[in-house]
C-alpha positions in Angstrom: 1.2 32.7 -7.0 2.3 30.3 -4.5 -1.3 30.5 -2.8 -3.5 30.3 -5.7 -1.1 27.7 -7.5 -3.0 24.6 -7.2 -6.4 26.1 -8.7 -4.2 27.2 -11.8 -3.1 24.1 -12.5 -6.7 23.0 -12.3 -8.8 25.4 -14.2 -5.7 26.2 -16.8 -7.2 23.0 -18.9 -10.6 24.9 -19.2 -8.7 28.6 -20.1 -7.2 27.4 -23.2 -10.5 25.4 -24.1 -11.9 29.3 -24.6 -9.9 30.2 -27.2 -10.5 26.6 -28.8 -14.2 27.2 -28.9 -14.2 30.0 -30.4 -11.3 29.5 -33.1 -13.3 28.4 -36.4 -12.6 24.8 -37.9 -10.4 26.4 -40.8 -8.2 26.9 -37.7 -8.4 23.5 -36.8 -4.2 23.6 -37.0 -4.0 25.6 -34.2 -6.0 23.4 -32.1 -3.1 21.1 -30.4 -0.8 24.1 -30.1 -3.4 25.3 -27.7 -3.4 22.0 -26.0 0.1 21.8 -25.9 0.4 25.1 -24.7 -1.8 24.4 -21.6 -0.3 21.2 -20.9 3.3 22.5 -21.4 2.3 25.4 -18.2 0.8 22.7 -16.3 4.2 20.8 -16.1 6.0 24.0 -15.4 3.7 24.8 -12.7 3.9 20.7 -11.7 7.6 21.0 -11.5 7.2 23.9 -9.4 5.3 22.6 -7.0 7.0 19.3 -6.4 10.1 21.3 -5.4 8.4 23.9 -3.2 6.8 20.8 -1.6 9.6 18.7 -1.1 12.0 21.9 -0.1 12.1 21.3 4.0 11.3 24.3 6.3 7.7 25.3 4.2 5.0 26.0 6.6 2.0 23.3 7.3 -1.1 23.7 7.7 -1.7 24.2 11.7 -5.0 22.3 11.3 -4.6 20.1 9.1 -1.4 18.8 9.6 1.1 17.7 7.2 -0.7 19.8 4.2 1.9 22.6 2.9 -0.2 24.0 0.1 -3.9 24.6 0.8 -7.2 26.8 -0.3 -10.3 26.5 1.4 -13.4 28.5 0.3 -17.4 28.1 1.5 -19.1 27.1 -1.7 -22.5 25.4 -0.7 -24.2 26.9 3.2 -27.7 25.0 3.5 -29.3 26.0 6.6 -31.4 22.5 7.8 -33.2 23.7 11.1 -32.5 21.0 13.4 -30.7 19.2 11.3 -27.9 21.0 11.5 -26.0 23.2 8.4 -25.4 22.0 5.5 -21.1 23.7 4.2 -19.9 22.4 1.0 -16.3 23.7 0.4 -14.1 24.4 -2.6 -11.0 22.8 -0.6 -8.0 21.2 -2.4 -4.6 20.9 -0.8 -1.3 19.2 -1.7 0.7 16.9 0.8 2.7 13.6 0.2 -0.1 11.3 -1.0 -1.0 13.6 -3.8 2.4 15.5 -4.6 3.6 12.6 -6.9 0.4 12.0 -8.4 0.1 16.0 -9.7 3.7 15.7 -11.3 2.3 12.5 -12.9 -0.7 13.7 -14.1 1.3 16.5 -15.8 3.8 14.5 -17.5 1.1 12.0 -19.4 -0.6 14.7 -20.2 2.1 16.5 -22.0 2.9 13.0 -23.7 -0.4 12.4 -24.4 -0.9 16.0 -26.0 2.4 14.9 -28.1 0.8 11.8 -29.1 -2.8 13.1 -30.2 -0.8 15.0 -33.5 -2.1 12.2 -35.2 -5.4 12.5 -35.0 -7.1 13.4 -37.9 -11.0 13.8 -37.1 -13.5 16.2 -35.0 -10.0 18.0 -33.8 -12.1 20.8 -31.6 -13.9 18.2 -30.3 -11.5 15.7 -29.8 -9.0 18.8 -27.8 -11.8 20.4 -25.5 -12.5 17.0 -24.0 -9.2 16.2 -23.2 -8.7 19.8 -21.6 -11.8 18.7 -19.9 -10.7 15.4 -18.6 -7.5 17.3 -17.6 -8.9 19.1 -15.1 -11.2 16.5 -14.0 -8.1 14.9 -12.9 -6.1 17.3 -11.1 -9.3 17.8 -8.9 -9.4 14.7 -8.2 -6.1 14.5 -7.1 -6.2 17.8 -4.9 -9.3 17.9 -3.6 -9.7 17.2 -0.1 -13.5 17.9 0.1 -15.0 14.0 -0.6 -18.3 16.5 -2.6 -15.7 17.8 -4.3 -13.8 15.0 -5.2 -16.6 12.8 -6.6 -17.4 15.6 -8.4 -14.2 15.8 -10.7 -14.2 11.2 -10.3 -17.3 11.6 -11.9 -16.9 14.4 -14.8 -13.8 12.1 -15.6 -16.5 9.4 -17.1 -17.8 11.7 -19.8 -14.6 12.9 -21.9 -13.3 9.2 -21.6 -16.5 7.7 -23.2 -16.8 9.9 -25.7 -13.0 9.9 -26.5 -13.0 5.9 -26.5 -16.9 6.0 -28.5 -16.0 8.6 -31.3 -12.1 8.2 -31.9 -11.6 4.4 -30.6 -11.4 1.4 -32.6 -14.2 -0.9 -34.4 -15.6 -2.2 -31.3 -15.0 1.4 -29.6 -19.1 1.6 -28.9 -19.0 -1.5 -27.0 -15.9 -1.2 -24.9 -16.9 2.7 -24.1 -20.4 1.3 -22.4 -18.2 -1.5 -20.6 -15.9 1.7 -19.5 -18.8 3.7 -18.3 -20.9 1.3 -16.6 -18.2 -0.6 -14.7 -16.9 2.9 -13.4 -21.1 4.5 -13.0 -21.6 1.2 -10.3 -18.6 1.6 -7.9 -18.9 5.5 -8.1 -22.5 5.1 -6.6 -21.4 3.1 -4.2 -19.1 5.6 -3.5 -21.6 7.6 -3.2 -24.2 6.0 -0.9 -21.1 5.9 1.8 -20.8 10.1 1.4 -24.2 10.5 2.4 -24.0 8.6 5.3 -20.5 10.4 6.3 -22.3 14.1 5.7 -24.2 13.1 8.5 -22.0 12.1 11.2 -19.4 14.1 10.1 -18.5 17.9 11.7 -16.6 20.5 10.7 -14.6 21.7 14.0 -13.6 25.0 12.3 -17.0 25.9 10.7 -18.9 24.7 13.5 -16.3 26.9 15.6 -17.2 30.2 13.8 -20.7 29.1 14.6 -20.6 28.6 18.0 -19.0 32.3 18.0 -15.6 31.0 19.2 -13.8 32.7 16.3 -14.7 35.5 13.8 -14.1 33.5 10.5 -12.1 30.6 9.4 -8.9 32.0 8.6 -9.3 33.2 12.8 -9.9 29.4 14.1 -7.0 28.0 16.2 -6.0 24.4 17.3 -7.7 25.1 20.9 -10.8 26.0 19.4 -11.2 22.8 17.3 -10.3 21.0 20.2 -13.0 22.5 22.7 -15.4 22.4 20.1 -14.4 17.9 19.6 -14.7 18.1 23.0 -18.1 19.3 23.5 -19.0 17.3 20.4 -18.8 14.2 22.3 -19.9 15.3 25.4 -23.3 16.4 23.6 -22.8 20.0 24.7 -23.7 21.0 20.3 -27.3 21.5 20.1 -27.8 19.5 16.4 -28.9 23.0 14.9 -25.6 24.3 15.3 -23.5 21.7 14.1 -21.9 22.1 10.9 -21.7 19.0 8.9 -18.8 18.1 6.9 -17.9 16.3 3.4 -13.8 17.5 4.3 -12.2 14.2 3.9 -9.3 15.3 6.8 -12.4 16.4 9.0 -13.5 12.7 8.4 -9.7 11.0 9.3 -10.1 11.9 13.4 -12.7 10.2 15.0 -13.3 13.0 17.4 -15.5 14.5 14.5 -17.9 12.0 14.4 -21.1 12.8 15.8 -22.1 10.7 18.7 -25.6 8.1 17.8 -24.5 9.2 13.9 -25.2 6.4 11.7 -21.2 6.0 11.2 -19.8 6.6 14.3 -17.8 4.0 16.3 -20.2 3.2 18.9 -23.0 2.8 16.3 -24.5 -0.5 16.7 -25.9 -0.9 13.1 -26.0 -3.5 11.3 -26.0 -3.8 7.2 -26.6 -7.0 5.9 -25.1 -9.3 9.0 -22.2 -6.5 8.9 -21.9 -3.2 11.1 -22.8 -0.7 9.0 -19.0 1.1 9.1 -17.7 -2.0 7.9 -20.2 -2.0 5.1 -19.3 0.9 4.3 -15.1 0.2 3.9 -16.4 -2.8 1.8 -18.4 -0.3 -0.3 -15.7 2.1 -0.8 -13.2 -0.6 -1.5 -15.4 -2.5 -4.1 -15.9 0.9 -5.6 -11.8 2.0 -5.7 -11.2 -1.4 -6.6 -13.0 -1.4 -10.2 -11.0 1.7 -11.2 -8.1 0.2 -10.2 -8.8 -2.6 -11.0 -8.2 -5.1 -9.6 -9.3 -9.1 -10.8 -12.3 -9.9 -11.1 -13.5 -6.1 -11.4 -10.7 -6.0 -14.7 -12.7 -7.1 -17.5 -13.2 -3.0 -18.8 -9.7 -2.4 -19.1 -8.5 -4.8 -21.6 -11.2 -3.7 -23.9 -11.0 -0.1 -23.5 -7.4 -0.3 -24.4 -7.9 -2.3 -27.0 -10.2 0.4 -28.9 -8.9 3.5 -27.7 -6.5 5.6 -29.8 -3.1 5.6 -28.2 -3.2 9.0 -26.4 -6.5 7.8 -24.6 -4.8 4.3 -24.0 -1.7 6.5 -22.7 -4.0 8.8 -20.2 -6.1 5.4 -18.8 -3.1 3.4 -18.3 -0.8 6.4 -16.7 -3.5 8.5 -15.0 -7.2 7.5 -14.7 -5.8 3.9 -12.8 -4.1 5.4 -10.2 -7.0 6.9 -9.3 -8.4 4.1 -7.8 -5.1 3.3 -6.0 -4.8 6.8 -4.7 -8.8 7.1 -3.4 -8.0 3.8 -1.5 -5.1 5.4 0.6 -6.3 9.3 0.8 -10.0 8.0 1.8 -10.8 4.4 2.5 -7.8 3.8 4.8 -8.0 6.4 7.1 -12.0 6.7 7.4 -12.7 3.6 8.1 -9.3 2.0 9.6 -11.1 -0.7 11.1 -11.4 -2.2 8.2 -7.9 -2.5 6.8 -6.9 -4.4 10.0 -10.0 -6.6 9.8 -10.5 -7.3 6.0 -6.8 -7.1 5.1 -6.3 -10.9 4.2 -9.0 -10.1 1.8 -7.1 -7.3 0.6 -4.1 -8.8 -0.1 -6.0 -12.1 -1.8 -6.9 -9.6 -4.3 -3.5 -8.3 -4.9 -2.3 -11.8 -5.0 -5.0 -12.8 -7.4 -4.4 -9.9 -9.9 -0.9 -9.6 -9.8 -1.4 -13.9 -11.0 -4.0 -14.4 -12.7 -3.4 -11.3 -15.0 0.2 -12.5 -15.4 -1.2 -15.4 -16.6 -3.5 -13.4 -18.9 -0.7 -11.8 -20.2 1.4 -14.6 -21.3 -1.4 -15.9 -23.5 -2.4 -12.7 -25.8 -1.6 -12.9 -29.2 -2.8 -9.1 -29.4 0.2 -6.3 -28.3 -2.1 -3.5 -26.7 -3.9 -6.1 -24.7 -0.8 -8.3 -23.2 0.2 -4.4 -21.9 -3.1 -3.8 -20.7 -3.2 -7.2 -18.6 0.3 -6.4 -17.5 -1.0 -3.4 -16.3 -3.8 -5.0 -14.0 -1.2 -7.2 -12.9 1.7 -4.4 -12.2 -0.9 -2.5 -10.2 -1.7 -5.2 -8.1 1.7 -4.7 -6.3 -0.1 -1.6 -5.5 -3.0 -3.5 -3.8 0.0 -5.4 -1.9 1.3 -2.8 -0.3 -2.2 -0.6 0.3 -3.0 -4.1 1.6 0.6 -4.4 3.9 -0.6 -1.6 6.1 3.1 -0.4 6.7 5.6 2.4 5.6 7.3 0.2 3.4 4.3 -0.9 1.6 2.4 1.8 1.6 5.8 4.1 0.2 6.1 1.0 -2.2 2.6 1.5 -3.2 2.7 4.8 -3.6 6.2 5.0 -6.2 4.8 1.9 -8.0 2.0 4.4 -8.9 4.2 6.6 -10.7 6.6 4.5 -11.8 3.7 2.5 -13.5 2.5 5.7 -15.1 5.2 6.0 -16.8 6.4 2.8 -17.9 2.6 1.8 -19.2 2.6 5.8 -21.2 6.0 4.5 -23.0 4.3 0.7 -23.5 1.4 1.7 -25.3 3.1 4.6 -26.6 5.5 2.0 -28.4 2.5 0.0 -29.7 1.1 2.8 -31.1 4.4 3.6 -32.8 3.7 0.5 -34.6 0.1 0.3 -35.5 0.8 3.6 -37.0 2.6 1.9 -39.5 1.4 -1.2 -40.3 -2.4 -0.8 -38.4 -2.0 -4.1 -36.7 -1.3 -5.8 -32.8 -0.8 -9.0 -33.6 2.1 -10.2 -32.1 2.6 -13.6 -33.8 2.5 -11.3 -37.0 5.8 -9.8 -36.9 9.7 -11.1 -36.8 12.9 -9.4 -36.9 11.7 -5.9 -36.3 15.3 -5.4 -34.9 16.8 -5.2 -38.1 14.4 -2.6 -39.6 13.8 -0.7 -36.6 17.2 -0.8 -34.6 16.6 2.5 -32.4 12.2 1.5 -31.4 14.0 -1.6 -30.6 16.1 -0.5 -28.2 13.0 1.4 -26.5 10.7 -1.1 -26.2 13.5 -3.4 -24.9 14.6 -0.9 -22.0 10.4 -0.7 -21.3 9.8 -4.3 -21.4 13.4 -4.7 -19.0 12.1 -1.4 -16.6 8.7 -3.2 -16.5 9.5 -6.3 -15.7 11.5 -5.5 -12.6 15.2 -5.3 -13.6 17.5 -3.4 -11.3 17.8 -0.1 -11.7 14.8 1.0 -13.1 11.8 2.4 -10.8 9.6 -0.5 -11.7 12.4 -2.5 -9.4 12.1 -0.2 -6.9 8.0 0.1 -6.6 7.9 -3.7 -6.7 10.6 -4.3 -4.1 8.9 -2.1 -1.4 5.8 -3.6 -2.3 6.8 -6.8 -1.4 8.9 -5.9 1.7 5.9 -4.3 3.1 4.5 -7.0 2.3 7.0 -9.3 4.1 7.3 -7.2 6.8 3.2 -7.4 7.4 3.3 -11.2 7.5 5.8 -10.9 10.8 3.5 -8.1 12.4 0.6 -7.1 11.7 -0.9 -10.3 9.8 -2.9 -8.5 7.2 -0.6 -10.4 4.5 0.2 -14.1 5.5 3.1 -15.7 4.1 1.9 -17.9 1.6 1.0 -14.2 -0.1 3.8 -12.8 -0.1 5.3 -15.5 -1.6 2.8 -16.4 -4.0 2.9 -12.7 -5.2 6.8 -13.2 -6.2 5.6 -15.2 -9.1 4.1 -12.4 -10.6 6.9 -11.4 -11.4 8.8 -14.6 -12.6 5.6 -14.7 -14.6 5.8 -11.2 -16.1 9.2 -11.5 -17.0 7.8 -14.3 -19.1 5.8 -12.5 -21.1 8.2 -9.8 -22.2 10.4 -11.9 -22.9 8.7 -13.9 -25.0 7.0 -11.3 -26.7 10.4 -9.8 -27.0 11.9 -12.5 -29.0 9.4 -13.0 -30.9 8.9 -10.0 -32.4 12.2 -8.3 -32.9 14.5 -11.0 -33.3 15.6 -13.4 -35.9 15.2 -12.7 -40.1 12.8 -10.0 -40.6 9.2 -11.9 -41.3 5.8 -9.7 -41.9 2.6 -11.6 -42.0 1.0 -11.8 -45.8 -2.5 -10.1 -44.3 -0.1 -6.6 -43.1 -0.4 -4.2 -46.2 2.4 -1.8 -45.9 5.0 0.5 -48.4 8.2 -1.9 -47.9 9.6 0.7 -45.1 9.5 0.4 -41.6 10.6 3.7 -41.1 12.7 4.4 -37.5 11.1 6.4 -34.4 10.9 10.0 -36.1 11.6 12.9 -34.1 8.0 13.2 -32.3 7.9 9.4 -31.1 11.7 10.0 -29.9 9.9 13.1 -27.8 7.8 11.1 -26.6 9.3 7.9 -25.4 13.1 9.4 -24.5 11.7 11.2 -21.4 9.6 8.6 -20.0 13.6 6.4 -20.2 15.3 9.0 -18.6 13.1 9.4 -15.9 12.1 5.6 -15.1 16.7 5.4 -15.1 16.6 8.1 -12.9 14.3 6.9 -10.3 15.6 3.4 -10.7 19.3 5.0 -9.4 17.9 7.9 -7.1 14.2 6.4 -5.9 15.1 9.0 -2.4 13.4 12.1 -5.3 9.7 10.5 -4.7 10.4 8.6 -1.5 11.5 11.1 1.1 8.1 13.5 0.2 6.5 10.8 0.6 7.6 9.4 3.8 6.1 12.0 6.2 2.1 11.5 5.0 2.8 7.9 5.1 3.7 7.9 8.5 0.8 9.9 10.0 -1.6 7.8 7.3 0.0 4.3 9.3 -0.8 5.9 12.3 -3.9 6.8 11.4 -4.5 3.1 10.6 -3.1 0.8 13.7 -3.9 3.4 16.2 -7.6 4.7 15.3 -8.2 0.9 13.7 -7.2 -1.1 16.3 -8.9 0.7 19.3 -12.2 1.2 16.5 -12.2 -2.8 16.2 -11.7 -3.2 20.1 -14.7 -0.5 21.0 -17.1 -2.8 18.2 -15.7 -5.8 19.6 -16.9 -4.6 22.9 -20.4 -3.5 21.6 -21.7 -6.6 19.1 -19.9 -10.0 17.9 -18.2 -9.7 15.0 
């Protein structure tokens, strides 16, 4: 089971899709149970994977380093004659950079499945799209072939577009089209770089087999790979014998770049006045910043959240935004490390801008869901700040913050959905004194608010703390984050506390009052059992991680150390090499 567990995780929802499509409309009550069963199985598998990865002594991949679980199969192979050979692999794997994201995806999809029980129209289409989205998300986090990653990345657009456009609010068409176009624009930038990388990178494993050094890819040794890399750099391998690669681990090693190719470190190609590698870094950066999203590429997010139904908002905030941060960590930093060294100040500036600007916008919002959406942009700014720091504390903090924010934002959007289900109104100014009518709900919202504003003993505090530690460490060492940016980022926490506490004070305390424009049955029922099942586990998780952050930090730390080494060994070397060949 261990050998194929990653594939089972990815494609289990598609297996669940078969009975869902076969069952007639008269059995529509079963659809939600199929989706729930799939999500329950996934969370069992994801927990199993997390536990075996965290267990010391598990053998790592001898060629690709810290990947403790990998699956690799030849998928598409085309002989291109004198150009070489095209090879696209079904290559998936697990290391410290994605193990927490897999667990987060399983948790959030389960919560969204339970939340979806309130959906009443077009149930077959709704749950089918949820299952397809589930596969796309996990495929994206686990893919180690960049072409495969891009397929899953793009495939997420379709189910999200329809989930917002069909089951959303009054302006759902506008919000879904805006989401689709923004994300598609970022995807096209990423695709352009992927094509250039394909022509620039050789797969040393498959090239070893093609040269006759090994019978098959399972027989390839570390020495074979080293020999091929040496022959490649000394131009001893004929072009037609080179197997071009989309594999992300191959792209992170400069020895696998083909001399004379577009993205080789010695290239003299310019694009719009920039060295081509720097331009590629900026293109990838922009593509993933749109997904994160970072200011000023964030405007699609509040509209999408406001119009999306509650389960879709939970998935969007809890998982999909994390793909932007994960893409930066998995592909952008290790493949073009000199980009972070040279443009670190720009990334940190966008991070601080996102933290402060989005927090100020959240402070002025009158719609509860829109306030939470802007708070998401602000909190994801801490993820970007940790990445920009290029320090172990910062990148560990960024990964921890992604997990923490996934849990907390899911809880916040569920809480907004609970109120909307009762009154069909999200206006902050339309409520007073809800604590007297919904005391358990008030306690849950209070905990989520305090956890989100970064109160100690909650996971939000740990994520923001490590990101800020990384920023200040960067200010004193590598200089990627200037001091004034690190200090300004702290203001985001203060503003965050302001909008959360102000919202809490206005909506929940004082004498009960509700706007006359709201029609309800004079009963504000407190949380029911289904809502408790959704919210209580999220609150427990944020408390446990706030007290025992090592549960997430320890499995991640080794992979982060390797990433830091790639950035500041290869990155600085590449930058010096480029400076010797051209003027930046």
